[in-house]
Backbone bond lengths (Angstrom), bond angles and torsions (degrees), N, CA, C in turn:
res aa  C-N    CA-C-N  psi(-1)  N-CA   C-N-CA  omega(-1)  CA-C   N-CA-C  phi
1 M - - - 1.540 - - 1.596 107.49 -
2 D 1.310 115.28 124.21 1.429 120.93 176.80 1.514 114.14 -120.65
3 K 1.358 117.02 -5.25 1.480 120.99 -176.90 1.537 106.24 -123.18
4 A 1.393 113.16 156.61 1.441 120.11 -179.63 1.518 106.74 -112.13
5 N 1.342 115.12 91.35 1.478 121.39 175.67 1.554 109.45 -79.28
6 I 1.329 112.22 -179.94 1.534 116.66 -176.58 1.517 107.68 -63.02
7 Q 1.335 117.35 -43.78 1.474 118.59 -175.80 1.521 112.95 -64.13
8 T 1.384 113.68 -39.28 1.464 118.91 177.22 1.569 111.90 -61.61
9 I 1.310 112.94 -43.32 1.478 114.66 177.64 1.536 113.06 -66.18
10 R 1.324 116.82 -33.59 1.480 119.31 174.87 1.516 111.00 -65.52
11 K 1.373 116.91 -37.44 1.408 122.29 178.09 1.553 109.41 -60.34
12 W 1.313 114.15 -48.49 1.515 114.88 179.70 1.503 112.06 -65.34
13 T 1.331 116.34 -32.11 1.456 118.85 178.82 1.598 108.13 -62.27
14 Y 1.271 118.28 -47.40 1.422 122.49 -178.92 1.566 107.36 -63.21
15 L 1.348 118.16 -43.86 1.463 121.25 -177.11 1.506 110.09 -59.53
16 K 1.394 117.28 -40.34 1.410 122.69 -177.01 1.579 110.97 -65.24
17 K 1.380 113.57 -39.41 1.485 118.75 179.34 1.553 110.78 -65.15
18 Y 1.356 113.99 -40.25 1.466 118.81 -177.96 1.554 107.29 -66.20
19 L 1.308 116.25 -49.54 1.484 122.53 -176.56 1.570 109.77 -61.30
20 H 1.245 118.63 -43.59 1.445 123.80 175.73 1.496 110.62 -53.22
21 A 1.340 115.53 -54.51 1.490 120.98 -177.19 1.540 108.57 -63.58
22 Y 1.357 115.71 -38.86 1.499 119.33 -177.35 1.498 110.56 -63.08
23 T 1.380 117.75 -54.88 1.410 120.62 -172.40 1.566 111.31 -70.76
24 T 1.312 114.21 -30.24 1.472 116.37 175.81 1.556 110.21 -59.33
25 I 1.293 118.64 -38.17 1.439 122.60 179.10 1.538 113.33 -77.76
26 V 1.341 115.94 -56.13 1.476 118.09 -175.96 1.538 111.79 -64.82
27 S 1.267 121.14 -33.61 1.398 120.13 178.75 1.524 113.49 -65.41
28 N 1.264 117.41 -16.37 1.501 121.89 176.63 1.538 110.04 -74.54
29 H 1.334 118.30 -27.19 1.446 118.80 -168.79 1.543 115.60 -125.11
30 F 1.326 117.84 -13.70 1.479 117.96 -174.27 1.511 110.47 -122.06
31 S 1.331 113.76 155.58 1.504 120.67 179.24 1.453 112.36 -97.82
32 Q 1.406 118.25 -7.29 1.458 123.19 178.43 1.532 107.49 -149.62
33 F 1.300 117.61 137.60 1.393 122.31 177.07 1.589 110.16 -157.65
34 F 1.301 118.00 137.05 1.487 122.86 -168.96 1.483 110.68 -107.23
35 Y 1.369 111.49 144.66 1.546 119.60 161.70 1.506 104.58 -112.44
36 I 1.351 116.00 127.32 1.454 120.81 -179.71 1.541 106.33 -124.99
37 D 1.330 114.55 116.77 1.489 124.19 -178.23 1.535 104.46 -104.49
38 I 1.360 117.31 100.90 1.458 121.46 -172.65 1.503 112.02 -67.76
39 C 1.310 118.00 -37.17 1.530 124.36 179.65 1.511 104.88 -125.57
40 A 1.298 119.02 77.18 1.460 123.09 -165.55 1.516 113.79 -73.27
41 G 1.336 120.16 -29.29 1.446 120.86 179.73 1.521 112.85 77.46
42 K 1.305 120.45 -159.85 1.425 124.33 -171.00 1.537 111.14 -104.38
43 G 1.353 119.27 -2.62 1.507 122.16 168.83 1.484 114.55 99.35
44 K 1.329 119.48 -37.03 1.455 122.46 -177.57 1.570 108.61 -134.76
45 Y 1.334 115.44 142.97 1.425 122.16 177.55 1.520 109.93 -142.60
46 D 1.312 115.88 116.92 1.499 124.76 178.99 1.595 106.23 52.42
47 G 1.331 117.36 40.76 1.440 119.23 177.28 1.539 114.68 84.30
48 H 1.304 118.93 -6.59 1.498 123.42 179.83 1.525 109.03 -94.95
49 D 1.358 115.08 137.60 1.456 119.56 176.32 1.552 108.95 -70.97
50 G 1.327 115.36 131.22 1.423 121.63 171.10 1.540 112.24 -82.91
51 S 1.308 116.36 -175.92 1.450 121.46 -170.96 1.549 113.60 -58.88
52 P 1.349 122.12 -35.44 1.458 118.67 -178.89 1.592 110.64 -68.13
53 L 1.295 119.17 -41.50 1.426 121.96 -178.99 1.500 110.03 -71.74
54 I 1.344 118.87 -34.87 1.510 121.98 176.06 1.472 109.12 -59.92
55 S 1.386 115.56 -43.72 1.466 118.20 -176.14 1.497 114.26 -68.88
56 L 1.360 115.19 -30.43 1.497 118.40 -178.05 1.548 112.07 -81.71
57 N 1.321 115.96 -17.47 1.508 118.66 -178.60 1.457 113.20 -103.55
58 L 1.381 118.39 23.67 1.411 120.18 175.43 1.523 113.29 -72.93
59 E 1.334 115.14 155.45 1.482 118.91 176.80 1.510 111.35 -52.60
60 F 1.338 115.27 -46.71 1.464 122.22 173.98 1.473 112.16 -112.91
61 P 1.331 122.47 91.42 1.438 122.99 -174.02 1.529 111.44 -65.95
62 F 1.330 116.94 162.20 1.428 123.40 171.09 1.519 109.03 -69.24
63 T 1.351 115.31 161.35 1.436 117.43 174.36 1.494 111.89 -84.02
64 D 1.331 118.15 -26.89 1.429 123.37 -177.13 1.530 110.89 -136.78
65 Y 1.295 116.09 140.38 1.457 123.88 -177.55 1.575 108.23 -125.44
66 V 1.306 117.20 137.11 1.478 120.24 166.84 1.551 107.40 -126.34
67 F 1.310 113.58 122.07 1.470 117.19 179.43 1.519 107.08 -115.94
68 N 1.273 115.88 113.09 1.433 123.50 -178.52 1.520 112.17 -107.11
69 E 1.300 117.93 122.07 1.459 123.54 178.93 1.510 111.69 -145.85
70 K 1.319 118.64 119.58 1.446 121.90 -171.22 1.545 110.16 -73.65
71 D 1.362 117.04 -27.12 1.442 121.80 -176.45 1.564 109.74 -82.54
72 S 1.313 115.91 112.82 1.490 119.54 -172.09 1.508 113.64 -63.81
73 I 1.430 114.44 -32.63 1.456 117.70 177.03 1.516 112.54 -64.98
74 K 1.366 112.18 -46.45 1.480 114.74 177.71 1.479 112.44 -64.07
75 L 1.341 118.34 -36.31 1.423 119.85 -177.61 1.552 110.84 -67.64
76 N 1.296 118.89 -39.44 1.424 122.50 175.62 1.528 112.54 -62.22
77 E 1.356 115.10 -38.59 1.455 117.57 175.77 1.467 113.29 -64.49
78 L 1.361 114.85 -37.90 1.450 121.60 179.81 1.573 112.35 -65.46
79 K 1.384 113.16 -40.04 1.383 118.65 178.99 1.584 111.97 -63.31
80 Q 1.318 113.62 -36.85 1.499 118.55 -179.54 1.519 108.11 -71.14
81 H 1.334 117.70 -38.73 1.525 117.51 -179.37 1.547 107.60 -65.72
82 I 1.291 118.25 -42.13 1.407 121.44 -178.94 1.481 113.06 -66.17
83 K 1.420 116.56 -35.97 1.432 123.36 179.88 1.599 107.83 -61.15
84 N 1.298 115.40 -33.31 1.451 119.50 -176.17 1.510 114.04 -78.78
85 L 1.343 116.81 -8.89 1.454 119.25 177.35 1.506 113.40 -76.67
86 S 1.324 115.92 153.16 1.457 120.91 176.02 1.529 105.84 -69.63
87 S 1.346 112.60 141.85 1.526 118.33 177.90 1.493 106.11 -69.43
88 R 1.377 113.05 144.49 1.477 120.68 -178.50 1.559 108.07 -135.82
89 K 1.281 113.74 164.14 1.486 116.89 172.24 1.537 107.01 -125.99
90 A 1.345 113.41 156.34 1.442 119.06 -179.30 1.461 110.70 -95.54
91 L 1.302 117.38 145.46 1.422 123.72 177.70 1.599 107.55 -98.35
92 T 1.298 119.09 131.05 1.485 120.82 -173.50 1.542 106.55 -127.58
93 K 1.328 116.66 156.04 1.446 129.15 177.98 1.542 106.13 41.22
94 R 1.260 117.59 57.32 1.455 122.78 -177.05 1.528 113.82 -66.89
95 R 1.335 114.68 -30.85 1.463 118.97 -179.55 1.515 113.31 -74.13
96 Y 1.299 115.85 -21.04 1.470 121.28 -173.76 1.521 110.52 -111.20
97 N 1.297 115.62 -96.71 1.436 120.92 -178.68 1.547 108.46 -114.43
98 Q 1.271 116.21 85.46 1.500 120.87 -167.72 1.527 108.66 -60.47
99 R 1.309 118.17 135.94 1.406 127.41 176.42 1.504 111.38 -131.72
100 T 1.334 115.06 157.63 1.450 118.69 171.64 1.446 109.81 -109.34
101 K 1.365 118.24 149.76 1.457 123.75 -175.43 1.488 108.05 -142.58
102 D 1.315 114.34 138.42 1.475 119.53 174.77 1.541 109.92 -63.43
103 I 1.318 118.08 139.40 1.427 123.03 179.96 1.530 107.77 -79.67
104 T 1.369 116.50 135.44 1.439 122.30 174.77 1.484 111.43 -106.98
105 I 1.351 116.14 127.45 1.505 120.31 178.29 1.525 109.53 -116.63
106 T 1.310 117.38 126.91 1.448 123.91 175.04 1.468 110.36 -114.10
107 Y 1.350 117.44 137.80 1.412 120.53 175.54 1.547 109.50 -114.29
108 K 1.362 111.04 139.60 1.463 119.16 178.52 1.479 110.07 -129.66
109 D 1.399 119.68 138.79 1.410 122.34 179.26 1.575 109.99 -116.51
110 M 1.341 116.09 55.18 1.442 119.85 178.92 1.500 109.98 -113.83
111 D 1.363 115.02 165.23 1.470 116.83 171.00 1.573 108.38 -70.38
112 A 1.262 115.37 156.00 1.476 120.72 -171.16 1.516 111.41 -57.59
113 I 1.371 116.42 -46.53 1.472 118.97 -175.40 1.534 111.34 -64.66
114 N 1.344 116.03 -41.92 1.496 117.88 179.42 1.490 110.91 -67.29
115 Y 1.352 118.26 -36.31 1.482 118.15 178.53 1.541 109.18 -61.26
116 I 1.316 117.68 -44.83 1.433 121.00 -172.83 1.528 110.25 -68.14
117 K 1.335 114.49 -41.42 1.492 121.29 -178.47 1.516 114.17 -74.78
118 K 1.344 119.43 -26.56 1.452 122.89 -170.50 1.522 111.93 -108.97
119 E 1.404 117.28 -28.62 1.414 120.94 -169.31 1.481 115.82 -115.25
120 L 1.391 115.28 -36.75 1.427 118.26 -172.39 1.480 113.32 -60.31
121 T 1.309 118.52 -43.34 1.442 124.10 -176.91 1.544 111.90 -65.28
122 E 1.306 119.02 -14.18 1.495 123.37 179.87 1.510 112.13 -84.33
123 L 1.343 119.43 -13.34 1.445 122.45 -175.33 1.528 109.07 -72.60
124 P 1.340 116.53 157.32 1.483 120.94 -176.96 1.548 107.06 -64.40
125 D 1.308 113.11 159.37 1.481 123.16 178.17 1.530 109.74 -81.05
126 C 1.306 116.43 84.46 1.502 121.66 -179.12 1.509 105.41 -151.78
127 P 1.352 116.55 167.73 1.457 120.41 -178.44 1.548 110.87 -55.41
128 C 1.340 116.76 137.38 1.414 120.50 174.70 1.486 111.54 -140.89
129 F 1.365 118.28 139.85 1.456 123.06 -178.69 1.517 102.54 -110.40
130 I 1.310 120.78 117.18 1.429 124.57 179.49 1.511 113.23 -108.82
131 F 1.341 113.86 121.29 1.505 118.61 -176.76 1.534 104.68 -104.78
132 I 1.356 116.25 124.39 1.433 122.98 -177.34 1.591 106.12 -117.33
133 D 1.333 117.30 101.96 1.400 120.19 -176.74 1.585 109.13 -128.16
134 P 1.296 117.66 70.28 1.514 120.31 -172.76 1.535 111.05 -72.79
135 D 1.365 112.53 154.70 1.461 116.75 172.58 1.552 112.39 -77.28
136 G 1.352 115.02 -27.13 1.489 117.57 178.43 1.533 109.29 -150.99
137 I 1.325 113.12 169.83 1.491 117.50 -173.51 1.510 113.94 -70.93
138 E 1.349 114.05 -15.19 1.491 117.54 179.37 1.490 112.15 -72.80
139 E 1.372 117.22 -15.95 1.475 122.49 -176.69 1.532 113.37 -79.14
140 I 1.288 119.01 -15.06 1.405 122.58 -175.00 1.552 111.16 -148.35
141 D 1.305 117.35 145.79 1.444 120.88 176.20 1.529 111.42 -137.71
142 M 1.302 117.56 169.41 1.478 120.39 -175.10 1.475 113.79 -67.65
143 D 1.357 118.69 -26.62 1.397 121.60 176.63 1.542 112.54 -65.04
144 S 1.357 113.54 -38.65 1.461 119.02 173.73 1.545 114.79 -63.19
145 V 1.342 113.03 -43.03 1.478 116.77 175.18 1.507 112.39 -63.20
146 N 1.328 117.62 -36.65 1.462 118.51 172.54 1.550 113.05 -61.66
147 I 1.332 119.32 -40.30 1.441 120.26 173.92 1.515 113.15 -59.43
148 C 1.321 117.15 -41.33 1.445 120.67 177.17 1.521 109.90 -61.52
149 S 1.350 117.22 -37.91 1.508 117.43 -176.56 1.481 109.64 -68.57
150 M 1.330 121.42 -22.76 1.431 125.15 -179.13 1.559 111.59 -74.78
151 K 1.293 114.62 -18.00 1.478 122.02 -177.53 1.553 106.28 -71.39
152 N 1.316 118.21 117.35 1.402 120.28 -179.53 1.548 110.64 -60.50
153 K 1.342 117.44 135.25 1.454 125.19 178.20 1.538 112.02 66.01
154 A 1.332 116.57 28.84 1.507 118.59 -179.31 1.567 106.61 -92.75
155 E 1.325 113.70 141.05 1.444 122.84 169.54 1.461 108.43 -125.47
156 L 1.330 119.87 136.58 1.469 123.98 179.96 1.447 112.30 -116.01
157 F 1.351 116.00 141.64 1.465 124.26 170.39 1.554 105.34 -121.86
158 I 1.324 114.91 112.84 1.456 122.38 -172.58 1.438 111.16 -115.87
159 N 1.391 114.87 130.83 1.483 121.16 174.80 1.523 108.07 -90.25
160 F 1.328 116.27 106.97 1.476 120.61 176.10 1.519 108.59 -95.68
161 S 1.385 113.13 113.58 1.465 120.67 -178.25 1.586 112.99 -89.03
162 V 1.309 115.85 103.98 1.443 120.79 179.30 1.551 107.53 -62.31
163 S 1.330 116.59 -49.51 1.481 120.66 -178.61 1.588 109.78 -54.40
164 G 1.308 116.72 -41.52 1.477 121.15 176.79 1.500 113.63 -60.83
165 I 1.359 115.56 -40.59 1.498 119.88 -179.22 1.558 105.64 -66.82
166 L 1.277 118.33 -46.93 1.461 120.30 -174.01 1.553 110.54 -63.33
167 R 1.294 117.99 -37.61 1.453 121.95 174.81 1.467 111.83 -59.49
168 N 1.391 117.23 -45.20 1.454 120.78 -174.76 1.520 111.45 -75.44
169 V 1.333 118.04 -28.54 1.463 121.67 177.43 1.468 110.41 -59.59
170 K 1.329 119.34 -34.17 1.460 121.64 -178.51 1.446 113.08 -80.91
171 N 1.339 120.98 -8.33 1.464 120.20 -179.18 1.533 107.07 -116.98
172 K 1.385 113.20 111.87 1.435 119.74 -177.16 1.529 112.50 -57.80
173 R 1.274 118.12 -32.26 1.461 121.30 -178.78 1.546 111.87 -61.77
174 C 1.385 114.17 -24.27 1.463 117.46 -179.68 1.564 113.26 -93.43
175 H 1.274 117.14 0.83 1.491 118.24 -177.00 1.551 112.92 -63.00
176 P 1.342 118.87 -38.42 1.497 117.86 172.39 1.523 113.03 -58.04
177 L 1.319 118.51 -36.85 1.445 120.77 177.13 1.533 112.65 -66.11
178 L 1.362 114.18 -37.09 1.510 115.17 175.02 1.435 113.48 -66.25
179 T 1.326 118.96 -33.19 1.443 120.22 178.87 1.498 111.92 -68.76
180 R 1.314 114.77 -39.48 1.495 117.10 173.94 1.510 113.11 -66.74
181 Y 1.299 115.76 -40.38 1.452 120.90 178.08 1.492 114.45 -55.66
182 Y 1.401 114.29 -46.80 1.441 120.74 179.44 1.498 113.14 -82.51
183 G 1.305 118.34 -25.73 1.453 122.62 -175.68 1.525 110.72 87.86
184 N 1.322 120.45 4.56 1.438 123.03 -179.10 1.568 106.30 -164.25
185 E 1.347 113.13 177.35 1.419 119.56 177.61 1.521 117.26 -100.55
186 D 1.356 113.74 14.48 1.461 117.13 -177.65 1.541 113.74 -63.20
187 W 1.304 116.82 -20.86 1.479 120.97 -178.33 1.541 107.50 -61.26
188 K 1.288 118.75 -26.76 1.513 123.44 -177.58 1.518 108.24 -67.59
189 K 1.297 120.96 -21.98 1.409 123.90 -176.51 1.554 114.07 -82.39
190 I 1.308 115.00 -10.62 1.461 116.55 -174.17 1.585 108.92 -79.30
191 P 1.337 115.29 127.40 1.451 119.22 -176.88 1.532 113.23 -75.84
192 N 1.259 114.62 162.21 1.536 119.38 176.28 1.521 109.58 -85.99
193 V 1.338 113.84 76.73 1.439 120.55 -177.12 1.588 107.27 -116.86
194 A 1.322 113.31 175.58 1.497 119.64 -175.58 1.414 113.04 -61.29
195 N 1.343 120.60 -39.05 1.425 122.00 -175.52 1.529 114.24 -98.72
196 R 1.281 117.08 28.01 1.486 117.57 -173.00 1.520 112.40 -68.59
197 E 1.346 117.44 -22.97 1.477 115.89 172.72 1.480 112.99 -56.11
198 Q 1.326 116.44 -44.56 1.464 122.04 -179.19 1.570 107.86 -67.46
199 L 1.315 119.77 -34.15 1.464 121.81 -175.30 1.564 107.62 -70.02
200 Y 1.370 113.76 -41.23 1.507 117.25 -180.00 1.544 110.00 -63.68
201 A 1.319 115.62 -39.86 1.479 119.74 -179.92 1.543 109.89 -69.71
202 D 1.296 117.15 -40.53 1.525 120.14 179.67 1.536 110.09 -62.02
203 L 1.338 113.96 -38.42 1.510 119.06 -178.98 1.531 109.67 -65.21
204 Y 1.337 112.90 -43.68 1.489 118.29 -177.43 1.568 109.16 -64.01
205 I 1.341 117.20 -42.17 1.456 120.23 176.96 1.534 111.36 -62.86
206 K 1.365 113.29 -40.04 1.490 118.80 174.57 1.508 114.01 -55.48
207 S 1.375 116.16 -40.76 1.398 120.39 -179.51 1.574 109.88 -70.40
208 L 1.309 116.77 -34.53 1.493 122.08 176.86 1.509 111.23 -64.16
209 R 1.326 119.17 -30.95 1.441 124.59 -174.56 1.547 109.68 -66.67
210 K 1.314 119.31 -15.35 1.471 121.52 174.22 1.514 111.62 -66.76
211 Y 1.379 114.24 -24.36 1.493 120.35 -171.47 1.510 114.50 -119.20
212 F 1.348 118.27 -18.98 1.436 121.18 -177.96 1.507 113.37 -130.93
213 R 1.320 117.46 137.69 1.493 121.28 -179.33 1.442 112.67 -78.27
214 N 1.336 118.51 -36.78 1.468 123.21 -171.66 1.497 108.81 -118.93
215 I 1.385 112.87 124.41 1.482 119.94 -176.71 1.515 107.63 -139.79
216 S 1.285 117.57 136.00 1.456 123.00 170.64 1.544 111.18 -139.75
217 S 1.298 117.72 153.88 1.429 119.08 -172.26 1.552 109.53 -140.46
218 I 1.396 112.50 155.95 1.446 120.17 178.83 1.561 105.51 -129.17
219 K 1.324 118.19 134.26 1.391 121.78 -176.97 1.559 108.12 -100.96
220 L 1.356 115.71 129.93 1.514 121.05 177.30 1.515 108.37 -112.89
221 K 1.315 117.56 122.06 1.444 122.02 179.82 1.477 112.84 -109.53
222 N 1.393 114.27 164.49 1.424 119.15 176.70 1.485 109.27 -93.18
223 N 1.388 119.68 -174.14 1.439 119.32 -175.22 1.499 112.78 -74.19
224 K 1.352 120.15 -3.23 1.414 123.53 172.51 1.548 111.80 -99.14
225 N 1.327 114.71 11.17 1.474 118.05 177.42 1.497 113.74 72.85
226 I 1.298 118.65 18.69 1.467 124.00 178.65 1.491 109.82 -99.95
227 P 1.352 117.88 128.87 1.462 120.68 178.31 1.467 113.29 -63.71
228 L 1.318 115.51 128.42 1.459 123.49 175.89 1.544 113.85 -102.76
229 Y 1.266 114.93 -45.09 1.433 121.01 -179.05 1.591 110.66 -134.85
230 Y 1.292 112.06 149.68 1.494 118.48 163.82 1.482 108.55 -115.70
231 L 1.303 121.44 128.01 1.477 125.24 171.56 1.447 109.10 -92.62
232 I 1.295 117.83 115.19 1.484 122.60 -171.12 1.512 109.44 -113.77
233 Y 1.315 116.42 124.44 1.467 125.03 179.23 1.426 109.04 -105.60
234 T 1.332 116.55 129.17 1.512 120.26 -178.87 1.505 110.88 -132.13
235 T 1.269 119.84 147.14 1.466 123.93 175.66 1.556 110.86 -164.24
236 N 1.228 117.55 152.29 1.462 121.04 170.48 1.556 113.65 -105.68
């Protein structure tokens, strides 16, 4: 993604609301809490702040940030955008003995699945908000989501691209990717009907319920009232 269309801007608006609510709560109780952007991107699009800059400019920032982006050009752009931000400190344990803490930023240039499988489990046992916004279904699979669910105090915000699913369903070479993405072959049973966008999303949420107790979703449509994305929030 290199452009900021209306649906993308709406996605970032919802993300900002979730992150604000999240850090307002956890900063009251914890001395360390992570924001992990699995597919961070380059930081700015058509003058709009992407997810990394949104997360850094919250009223109550996280204490630790991990920005993972496999594209080295995008990652270097992101580093430059973050370098231009004013330095900030995180407030922790605000309800008790409030303290300030220097923000730690870590950059990774791995593909999303490798980062989750090799790096995520090494992070400290503290609250973490994981944003998964892949460009394509090959960047994430259900095994990786399962690993995220095993992380104590993890909450996930997943961008489920309906348009991406429909493109890959038409291409038989991508069918193994769809099976890994869903964690099963049940997607093959969905008929070619008018509301199949909703059926594909419902099936993905059903797969997530194996690993998360609490799930909510938001549907983002285009100007023809066709769903393009579902933003899925999961937590245990």
